[in-house]
C-alpha positions as CSV (number, residue, x, y, z in Angstrom):
1,X,-8.8,34.7,-24.5
2,X,-6.2,36.2,-22.1
3,X,-8.8,36.1,-19.3
4,X,-9.8,32.5,-20.1
5,X,-6.2,31.3,-20.3
6,X,-4.8,33.1,-17.3
7,X,-2.3,31.4,-15.1
8,X,-3.5,29.4,-12.1
9,X,-2.2,30.6,-8.7
10,X,-0.8,28.1,-6.3
11,X,1.8,25.4,-6.7
12,X,1.8,23.0,-9.7
13,X,1.9,19.5,-8.3
14,X,5.1,17.5,-9.0
15,X,5.2,13.7,-8.3
16,X,7.5,12.8,-5.5
17,X,11.0,11.7,-6.6
18,X,11.7,7.9,-6.7
19,X,13.8,6.6,-3.8
20,X,17.5,6.6,-4.5
21,X,18.0,2.9,-3.5
22,X,17.9,-0.3,-5.4
23,X,17.2,-2.8,-2.6
24,X,15.0,-3.3,0.4
25,X,17.3,-4.9,2.9
26,X,20.7,-3.9,4.3
27,X,22.2,-7.1,3.0
28,X,22.3,-7.8,-0.7
29,X,19.2,-9.7,-1.8
30,X,20.1,-13.3,-2.8
31,X,19.0,-14.4,-6.3
32,X,17.1,-17.4,-4.8
33,X,16.2,-19.2,-1.6
34,X,17.9,-22.4,-0.6
35,X,16.4,-25.5,-2.0
36,X,13.7,-26.6,0.4
37,X,11.4,-29.7,-0.2
38,X,12.9,-30.0,-3.6
39,X,12.2,-26.4,-4.7
40,X,14.1,-23.1,-4.6
41,X,12.2,-19.9,-5.2
42,X,13.9,-17.4,-7.6
43,X,13.7,-13.7,-7.0
44,X,13.5,-11.9,-10.3
45,X,13.8,-8.1,-10.2
46,X,11.6,-6.3,-12.6
47,X,9.7,-9.4,-13.8
48,X,6.1,-9.0,-14.9
49,X,3.5,-9.6,-12.1
50,X,0.3,-11.1,-13.4
51,X,-2.9,-9.4,-12.2
52,X,-4.4,-12.8,-11.3
53,X,-1.3,-13.9,-9.4
54,X,-3.2,-16.4,-7.3
55,X,-3.5,-18.6,-10.4
56,X,0.2,-19.4,-10.0
57,X,-0.8,-21.7,-7.1
58,X,-2.4,-24.0,-9.7
59,X,-5.7,-24.6,-8.0
60,X,-9.0,-24.2,-9.8
61,X,-10.8,-24.4,-6.5
62,X,-8.8,-21.5,-5.1
63,X,-9.5,-19.5,-8.2
64,X,-13.2,-20.0,-7.8
65,X,-13.1,-18.8,-4.2
66,X,-11.2,-15.7,-5.1
67,X,-13.5,-14.7,-7.9
68,X,-16.5,-15.3,-5.7
69,X,-15.1,-12.8,-3.2
70,X,-14.2,-10.3,-5.9
71,X,-17.8,-10.5,-7.2
72,X,-19.7,-10.3,-3.9
73,X,-17.5,-8.7,-1.2
74,X,-19.5,-5.8,0.3
75,X,-16.4,-3.8,1.3
76,X,-15.0,-4.0,-2.2
77,X,-18.4,-3.0,-3.6
78,X,-18.5,0.0,-1.2
79,X,-15.1,1.2,-2.4
80,X,-16.3,0.9,-6.0
81,X,-19.4,3.0,-5.1
82,X,-17.1,5.6,-3.6
83,X,-15.1,5.6,-6.8
84,X,-18.2,6.2,-8.9
85,X,-19.2,9.0,-6.6
86,X,-15.8,10.7,-7.0
87,X,-16.0,10.3,-10.8
88,X,-19.5,11.9,-10.8
89,X,-18.2,14.7,-8.6
90,X,-15.5,15.3,-11.2
91,X,-17.9,15.4,-14.1
92,X,-20.1,17.8,-12.1
93,X,-17.0,20.0,-11.4
94,X,-16.3,20.4,-15.2
95,X,-19.5,22.4,-15.4
96,X,-17.7,25.4,-14.0
97,X,-16.0,25.8,-17.4
98,X,-19.3,26.3,-19.3
99,X,-21.7,29.2,-19.3
100,X,-24.7,28.8,-17.0
101,X,-28.0,29.6,-18.7
102,X,-31.2,30.1,-16.7
103,X,-34.8,30.9,-17.7
104,X,-37.1,32.7,-15.3
105,X,-40.9,33.1,-15.6
106,X,-42.9,34.8,-12.9
107,X,-46.4,36.3,-12.4
108,X,-47.4,38.5,-9.5
109,X,-50.3,40.8,-8.6
110,X,-49.0,43.9,-6.7
111,X,-50.2,47.1,-5.1
112,X,-47.9,50.1,-5.2
113,X,-48.2,53.0,-2.8
114,X,-47.6,56.4,-4.4
115,X,-46.3,57.6,-1.0
116,X,-43.2,55.7,-1.5
117,X,-42.3,58.1,-4.4
118,X,-43.4,61.2,-2.5
119,X,-46.7,61.5,-4.5
120,X,-50.1,62.2,-2.9
121,X,-51.9,60.2,-5.6
122,X,-53.7,57.1,-4.5
123,X,-52.0,53.8,-4.9
124,X,-53.0,51.3,-7.6
125,X,-53.1,47.6,-8.2
126,X,-51.7,45.8,-11.3
127,X,-50.5,42.5,-12.6
128,X,-46.8,41.9,-13.6
129,X,-45.8,39.0,-15.7
130,X,-42.1,38.6,-16.7
131,X,-40.2,36.0,-18.9
132,X,-36.5,36.3,-19.1
133,X,-33.3,34.4,-19.7
134,X,-29.9,34.9,-18.1
135,X,-26.4,33.8,-19.1
136,X,-23.6,33.8,-16.6
137,X,-20.0,32.9,-17.2
138,X,-17.3,33.0,-14.6
139,X,-13.9,34.2,-15.8
140,X,-11.3,31.9,-14.2
141,X,-8.6,34.6,-14.2
142,X,-6.6,33.3,-11.3
143,X,-7.3,29.6,-11.8
144,X,-9.5,28.9,-8.7
145,X,-12.0,26.9,-10.7
146,X,-9.2,25.0,-12.5
147,X,-7.6,24.1,-9.2
148,X,-10.9,23.0,-7.8
149,X,-11.4,20.6,-10.8
150,X,-7.8,19.5,-10.4
151,X,-8.5,18.6,-6.7
152,X,-11.6,16.7,-7.8
153,X,-9.6,14.8,-10.4
154,X,-7.0,13.9,-7.7
155,X,-9.8,12.7,-5.4
156,X,-11.1,10.5,-8.2
157,X,-7.6,9.0,-8.6
158,X,-7.4,8.5,-4.8
159,X,-10.7,6.5,-4.8
160,X,-9.5,4.5,-7.8
161,X,-6.3,3.5,-6.0
162,X,-8.2,2.9,-2.8
163,X,-10.5,0.5,-4.7
164,X,-7.4,-1.3,-6.1
165,X,-5.9,-1.5,-2.6
166,X,-9.1,-3.0,-1.3
167,X,-9.2,-5.6,-4.1
168,X,-5.5,-6.5,-3.4
169,X,-6.1,-6.8,0.3
170,X,-9.2,-8.9,-0.3
171,X,-7.5,-11.4,-2.7
172,X,-4.5,-11.7,-0.4
173,X,-6.8,-12.4,2.6
174,X,-8.8,-15.0,0.6
175,X,-5.7,-16.9,-0.6
176,X,-4.1,-16.8,2.8
177,X,-7.3,-18.0,4.5
178,X,-7.6,-20.8,1.9
179,X,-4.0,-21.9,2.5
180,X,-4.5,-21.8,6.3
181,X,-7.7,-23.9,6.0
182,X,-5.9,-26.4,3.9
183,X,-3.0,-26.6,6.3
184,X,-5.3,-27.0,9.3
185,X,-7.2,-29.8,7.5
186,X,-3.9,-31.6,6.7
187,X,-2.8,-31.2,10.4
188,X,-6.1,-32.7,11.6
189,X,-5.7,-35.7,9.3
190,X,-2.1,-36.2,10.5
191,X,-3.1,-35.8,14.1
192,X,-5.9,-38.4,13.7
193,X,-3.5,-40.8,12.2
194,X,-1.1,-40.2,15.1
195,X,-3.8,-40.8,17.6
196,X,-4.7,-44.1,15.8
197,X,-1.1,-45.3,16.1
198,X,-0.9,-44.3,19.7
199,X,-4.2,-46.1,20.4
200,X,-2.9,-49.2,18.8
201,X,0.3,-48.9,20.9
202,X,-1.8,-48.4,24.0
203,X,-3.7,-51.7,23.3
204,X,-0.4,-53.6,23.0
205,X,0.8,-52.0,26.2
206,X,-2.3,-53.0,28.1
207,X,-1.8,-56.6,26.9
208,X,1.8,-56.5,28.0
209,X,0.8,-55.2,31.4
210,X,-1.9,-58.0,31.8
211,X,0.8,-60.5,30.9
212,X,3.2,-59.0,33.4
213,X,5.8,-58.1,30.9
214,X,5.5,-54.3,31.1
215,X,5.0,-51.7,33.8
216,X,1.6,-50.0,34.2
217,X,3.3,-46.7,34.0
218,X,3.8,-47.2,30.2
219,X,0.0,-47.4,29.9
220,X,-0.5,-44.2,31.8
221,X,2.1,-42.5,29.7
222,X,0.4,-43.5,26.5
223,X,-3.0,-42.5,27.7
224,X,-1.6,-39.1,28.6
225,X,0.0,-38.7,25.2
226,X,-3.2,-39.7,23.4
227,X,-5.2,-37.2,25.5
228,X,-2.8,-34.5,24.8
229,X,-3.0,-35.1,21.0
230,X,-6.8,-35.4,21.2
231,X,-6.8,-32.0,22.9
232,X,-5.0,-30.6,19.8
233,X,-7.9,-31.6,17.5
234,X,-10.4,-29.2,19.1
235,X,-8.5,-26.0,18.4
236,X,-7.5,-27.2,14.9
237,X,-11.2,-27.9,14.1
238,X,-12.0,-24.5,15.6
239,X,-9.4,-22.9,13.3
240,X,-10.9,-24.6,10.3
241,X,-14.3,-23.3,11.3
242,X,-13.0,-19.8,11.8
243,X,-11.3,-19.8,8.4
244,X,-14.6,-21.0,6.8
245,X,-16.5,-18.2,8.5
246,X,-13.9,-15.7,7.4
247,X,-14.1,-16.9,3.8
248,X,-17.9,-16.6,4.0
249,X,-17.6,-13.0,5.1
250,X,-15.0,-12.2,2.4
251,X,-17.3,-13.8,-0.2
252,X,-20.3,-11.8,1.0
253,X,-22.2,-14.9,2.1
254,X,-23.9,-15.8,5.4
255,X,-21.6,-18.4,7.2
256,X,-24.6,-20.7,7.5
257,X,-25.0,-20.8,3.7
258,X,-21.4,-20.8,2.5
259,X,-20.3,-23.7,0.3
260,X,-16.5,-24.0,0.0
261,X,-14.5,-26.4,-2.2
262,X,-12.0,-28.6,-0.6
263,X,-8.4,-27.4,-1.2
264,X,-5.6,-29.9,-0.6
265,X,-2.4,-28.4,0.7
266,X,-0.4,-30.9,-1.2
267,X,-2.2,-29.9,-4.4
268,X,-1.2,-26.3,-4.2
269,X,1.8,-25.4,-6.3
270,X,4.5,-23.1,-4.8
271,X,5.4,-20.3,-7.3
272,X,9.0,-20.8,-8.2
273,X,9.7,-17.5,-9.9
274,X,8.9,-14.5,-7.7
275,X,8.8,-11.0,-9.3
276,X,10.4,-8.3,-7.1
277,X,9.8,-4.8,-8.2
278,X,12.6,-2.3,-7.8
279,X,12.0,0.4,-5.2
280,X,11.7,3.1,-7.9
281,X,9.0,1.0,-9.6
282,X,7.2,0.0,-6.4
283,X,6.2,3.6,-5.6
284,X,4.4,3.8,-8.9
285,X,2.7,0.4,-8.5
286,X,1.4,-0.1,-5.0
287,X,-2.1,1.2,-4.8
288,X,-1.7,2.5,-1.2
289,X,1.3,4.6,-2.3
290,X,-0.5,5.9,-5.3
291,X,-3.5,6.8,-3.1
292,X,-1.2,8.7,-0.8
293,X,0.3,10.5,-3.7
294,X,-3.2,11.4,-5.0
295,X,-4.0,12.9,-1.6
296,X,-0.9,15.0,-1.9
297,X,-2.1,16.2,-5.3
298,X,-5.6,17.1,-4.0
299,X,-4.1,19.0,-1.1
300,X,-1.7,20.8,-3.4
301,X,-4.6,21.9,-5.7
302,X,-6.6,23.1,-2.6
303,X,-3.7,25.5,-1.9
304,X,-4.4,27.0,-5.3
305,X,-8.1,27.2,-4.5
306,X,-7.4,29.0,-1.2
307,X,-4.9,31.4,-2.9
308,X,-7.3,32.3,-5.7
309,X,-10.0,33.2,-3.1
310,X,-7.7,36.0,-2.0
311,X,-7.9,37.6,-5.5
312,X,-10.8,39.3,-7.3
313,X,-13.3,37.2,-9.1
314,X,-14.8,38.2,-12.4
315,X,-18.1,37.3,-14.0
316,X,-19.8,38.1,-17.3
317,X,-23.6,38.1,-17.4
318,X,-26.4,39.0,-19.7
319,X,-30.2,39.1,-19.2
320,X,-33.0,39.6,-21.7
321,X,-36.7,39.4,-21.1
322,X,-40.2,40.9,-21.5
323,X,-42.8,42.1,-19.0
324,X,-46.5,42.7,-19.2
325,X,-49.8,42.5,-17.4
326,X,-50.5,39.0,-18.6
327,X,-48.9,36.0,-20.2
328,X,-50.9,36.6,-23.3
329,X,-49.4,40.0,-24.2
330,X,-45.7,39.2,-23.5
331,X,-45.0,38.5,-27.2
332,X,-46.7,41.7,-28.3
333,X,-44.8,43.7,-25.8
334,X,-41.5,42.1,-26.7
335,X,-41.0,44.6,-29.5
336,X,-42.4,47.5,-27.6
337,X,-42.0,48.9,-24.1
338,X,-42.2,45.6,-22.3
339,X,-38.7,44.4,-23.2
340,X,-35.7,44.7,-20.9
341,X,-32.1,43.6,-21.0
342,X,-28.7,44.0,-19.4
343,X,-25.2,42.9,-20.2
344,X,-21.8,43.5,-18.6
345,X,-19.0,42.3,-16.5
346,X,-18.8,42.3,-12.7
347,X,-16.0,41.9,-10.2
348,X,-16.0,40.9,-6.6
349,X,-12.9,42.1,-4.7
350,X,-12.2,40.7,-1.2
351,X,-11.2,43.9,0.6
352,X,-11.4,42.8,4.2
353,X,-12.5,39.5,5.7
354,X,-10.5,39.4,8.9
355,X,-7.9,36.6,8.8
356,X,-10.2,34.1,7.2
357,X,-8.6,34.0,3.7
358,X,-5.0,34.3,4.9
359,X,-5.2,31.5,7.5
360,X,-7.5,29.5,5.2
361,X,-4.5,29.3,2.8
362,X,-2.1,28.5,5.7
363,X,-4.4,25.7,6.7
364,X,-4.4,24.3,3.2
365,X,-0.6,24.4,3.2
366,X,-0.5,22.6,6.5
367,X,-2.8,19.9,5.1
368,X,-0.4,19.5,2.2
369,X,2.6,19.1,4.5
370,X,0.6,16.5,6.4
371,X,-0.1,14.5,3.2
372,X,3.7,14.7,2.4
373,X,4.5,13.0,5.8
374,X,1.7,10.5,5.3
375,X,3.1,9.6,1.9
376,X,6.6,9.1,3.3
377,X,5.2,6.9,6.0
378,X,3.3,4.8,3.5
379,X,6.4,4.4,1.3
380,X,8.5,3.3,4.3
381,X,5.8,0.9,5.4
382,X,5.6,-0.6,1.9
383,X,9.4,-1.1,1.7
384,X,9.4,-2.7,5.2
385,X,6.6,-5.2,4.0
386,X,8.6,-6.2,1.0
387,X,11.8,-6.5,3.1
388,X,9.9,-8.6,5.6
389,X,8.5,-10.9,2.9
390,X,11.8,-11.4,1.2
391,X,13.5,-12.2,4.6
392,X,10.6,-14.5,5.6
393,X,10.8,-16.5,2.4
394,X,14.5,-17.0,2.8
395,X,14.0,-18.2,6.4
396,X,11.0,-20.3,5.5
397,X,13.0,-22.2,3.0
398,X,15.8,-22.9,5.5
399,X,13.3,-23.9,8.2
400,X,11.3,-26.1,5.9
401,X,14.4,-27.9,4.7
402,X,15.4,-28.6,8.3
403,X,11.9,-30.0,8.9
404,X,12.2,-32.1,5.7
405,X,15.6,-33.4,7.0
406,X,14.1,-34.2,10.3
407,X,11.1,-36.0,8.8
408,X,13.3,-38.0,6.4
409,X,15.5,-39.0,9.3
410,X,12.5,-40.1,11.3
411,X,11.3,-42.0,8.2
412,X,14.6,-43.8,7.8
413,X,14.6,-44.7,11.5
414,X,11.1,-46.1,11.1
415,X,12.2,-48.2,8.1
416,X,15.2,-49.6,10.1
417,X,12.9,-50.4,13.1
418,X,10.5,-52.2,10.8
419,X,13.4,-54.2,9.3
420,X,14.6,-55.1,12.7
421,X,11.1,-56.0,13.8
422,X,10.6,-58.4,10.9
423,X,14.0,-59.9,11.8
424,X,12.8,-60.4,15.3
425,X,15.4,-58.0,16.8
426,X,12.9,-55.5,18.3
427,X,9.4,-55.6,19.6
428,X,6.4,-54.1,17.8
429,X,5.9,-51.3,20.4
430,X,9.3,-49.9,19.1
431,X,7.8,-49.8,15.6
432,X,4.8,-47.8,16.9
433,X,7.0,-45.4,18.9
434,X,9.1,-44.7,15.8
435,X,5.9,-44.2,13.7
436,X,4.6,-41.7,16.3
437,X,7.8,-39.7,16.0
438,X,7.5,-39.7,12.2
439,X,4.0,-38.4,12.4
440,X,4.9,-35.7,14.9
441,X,7.6,-34.5,12.4
442,X,5.0,-34.5,9.7
443,X,2.8,-32.1,11.7
444,X,5.6,-29.6,12.0
445,X,6.4,-30.1,8.3
446,X,2.8,-29.2,7.3
447,X,2.9,-26.0,9.4
448,X,6.2,-25.0,7.7
449,X,4.7,-25.7,4.2
450,X,1.7,-23.6,5.0
451,X,3.9,-20.7,6.3
452,X,6.0,-20.8,3.1
453,X,2.9,-20.5,0.9
454,X,1.5,-17.7,3.0
455,X,4.7,-15.7,2.9
456,X,4.7,-16.1,-0.9
457,X,1.2,-14.5,-0.9
458,X,2.6,-11.7,1.3
459,X,5.3,-10.9,-1.2
460,X,2.8,-10.7,-4.1
461,X,0.7,-8.3,-2.0
462,X,3.7,-6.3,-1.0
463,X,4.8,-5.6,-4.5
464,X,1.4,-4.5,-5.5
465,X,-0.4,-7.5,-6.9
466,X,0.1,-6.6,-10.6
467,X,-3.3,-4.8,-11.0
468,X,-1.8,-2.6,-13.6
469,X,-1.2,-5.6,-15.9
470,X,-4.9,-6.5,-15.9
471,X,-6.6,-6.3,-19.3
472,X,-8.0,-2.8,-19.8
473,X,-11.4,-1.9,-21.3
474,X,-11.3,-0.3,-24.7
475,X,-10.2,3.3,-24.6
476,X,-8.5,3.1,-21.2
477,X,-4.9,3.1,-20.3
478,X,-3.0,0.7,-18.1
479,X,-0.3,1.7,-15.6
480,X,-0.6,5.0,-13.9
């Protein structure tokens, strides 16, 4: 039992310490954004993040697209296959802790030369049939096998977190693309309405020119403005087409066969309560950080494997069998002269192998230091993403409210012009001009609304997406 429970050489892995900070930005994080378009978003530290966070946007059509992508995306399926492979490798690795039993049956016809033994007698020919069983058990005295299995377990953890990261990236990309598609469609409708108003204004200007009450330059200016706005439609339609092709790819469908539901930008809710994980929680939630930690764990275990290779290895083995001239007489000879057996320990001692073992261990230590640096870089990148998202949402709210104020001012100006027109104080072209300005403000407003929604998605992705809060199958745990 002492041999079986010997200590494992190499370092015991310790999880990196949580960061000693409680915020992401240099300035204190505000509790909420300013009220923009009638809504302020609240930042709630430590609040629960739902695993299906995209449902907070309140769109059944969006939920359908997301689940279609989760079900059929080939990249996500590839990461799940890699996860299954790593889990099977771990199960295979556990075999090292069990005795290995082998059976061997052989039959040969041989001729032996007596000269090999120094005899002058003539050689003779005979049959030799053997049946034997062998049991081998490796004594893991220095823990090399345990460290190998520990490394395989860490690799399985790494693949599990990589799969979660791929799923988080996929869902964020799908939701972002759906929002962009809805925003582009809304901008197309607003642009088409604007072109319709400008066309009506052009017709009136042409009548005025024919009547000699307006200069022809006004017609040319309107035609130029209409052409410029028509030129905006082509790239917007191309943007819609590209978002649909991207959604088809994310859903694992040929772009020629994809069927996408219409999602109205105005029909998307903006989540008002935004969970913000503390930095000490984020490092234990974001799948890319956990994957980097698992790589550190695997590299740490491999140091133990390389260290154990520098020490002797021990093995227990036993063999029992019978031999005879034919298969038929093996059982009769089992109790007579045909039986053979052996049992005993063996040791393999690495006496001299050049510098292979020493520098193999040094290389394993270098890999561990590399994974430490990669882990730090991943954590810093994650903190920067959260900080960027928080700052972006604050700025989005301020920018959107400014656009709302501008659109409201243009709307009020349009109402005044209409009142003056009905009172006979202004001409109808003035009404059309004011209406054009109002629609132009609407285009900028729609872009700001879409940006605010997308930056909300970015925050959910930056804090980890809440995958650890997903319902767990029976017998499995939740958070890591």
